[in-house]
N, C-alpha and C positions, 0 to 999 in steps of 0.2 A: 279241436274245432270249437269255435265260439258259437253262441246262440244265433249270430247273424250268418253263420256258415263260413267264416274266414278260417282257413286251415294254415296252421303253422307247423313246421317240421324242425328237425335239428339244425337246419341251415337257414331258418327264417321263414318268411311268408311263402307259402307253397301254392295257394290258390283259393278257390271258393267252391263250396258245395251249394248247389241250387235246389230249391224245392221240387223241381221237375225231375230229379234224379240225375242231373248232370253235374260234372265237375269241370271247372275251368282253371286255366293258368292264371297267375296274378294279373295279366293284362286282359283277362276275360275271354281269351280265345279258348275254344273247346279243347278239353283234355280227354274226355270220355263220358259215357253215360250208362245208366242201367235202364234197359228196356222193360216194358210191362211183362214180358215173358221170362224175365230173370237173366237174360243174356247181358253181359258187360261188353260194350264195344268201345273202340277208341274213337278219335276224332274223325276217322275216315270210315267208320262203321265196320271195322274189322273185328270179328268176335274174338274176345280174349279169355272169357271165363263165364261161369253161370253162378248166380247167387240165388239161393232158395229163400222162401219166406221166413225161415227160422235164422237167417243170416249166414248159414253155412255156404261154402263155395266149393266149386270144382274147377280146377284149372290144370290142364295137362294131366288129367287122371289123378290129381292130388286133391284130397279132401281137406278143406280148411274149416275151422270153426272156432268159436270162443268158448272156453270152459267157464265154470261157475264163478271163477275169480276174474274173468275177463281176459285171460291169457290166450293168445292165438295158438292153436294146436294144429299139427299136421304139416307145418312148414319147416323151414330151416331152423333147427334148435339153437343155432348160434346167434340168431337174431331174435331179440325180445320185442314183442309188441303186446301191449296190454291196454285193454279198454277200461277207462275209468269214468264214471262208475260202471261196474261190470253188468249191471242190469238196465242200462240205458235203453231208451226207445230208439236210439240212433245206431244200433248194432249193424243194421243192413248198410247204412250210409258209411259207417266206419269200415266195413268190409270192402265196400266199393272204393273208398279212398286208399285203403291198403293195397288192393289189387292194382289200381291205376298207378300207385307210386312204385310198384315192383315190376310191373309187366311192360311198361312203355317208357323208355327213357325220354327225358325232356329234350325236345328238338332244339337245335341251336337257334337262338332268337337274338335279334339286335336290340 
């Protein structure tokens, strides 16, 4: 994620992270957001997960967090996701982006 909030993934430009806790698709349509109470909802306000103030998350009774080296722990060990730098202030945003990238498939768009 760039300082401007542009998000790039393994397949190119993925979307934008906005200061208000929302994430959009590349065309600026809503992807999902983090509510003040820590709930993560999709673009239709369907609850997907919860993110705590310390950036740890609970999704489907699975606890996810970043370790001291920035590695995501608690998820699928075959998938590597590492936060760099590991002590970034953007941990909560990174967790939001990770959850939205894994929990909600991209709808077909023209």
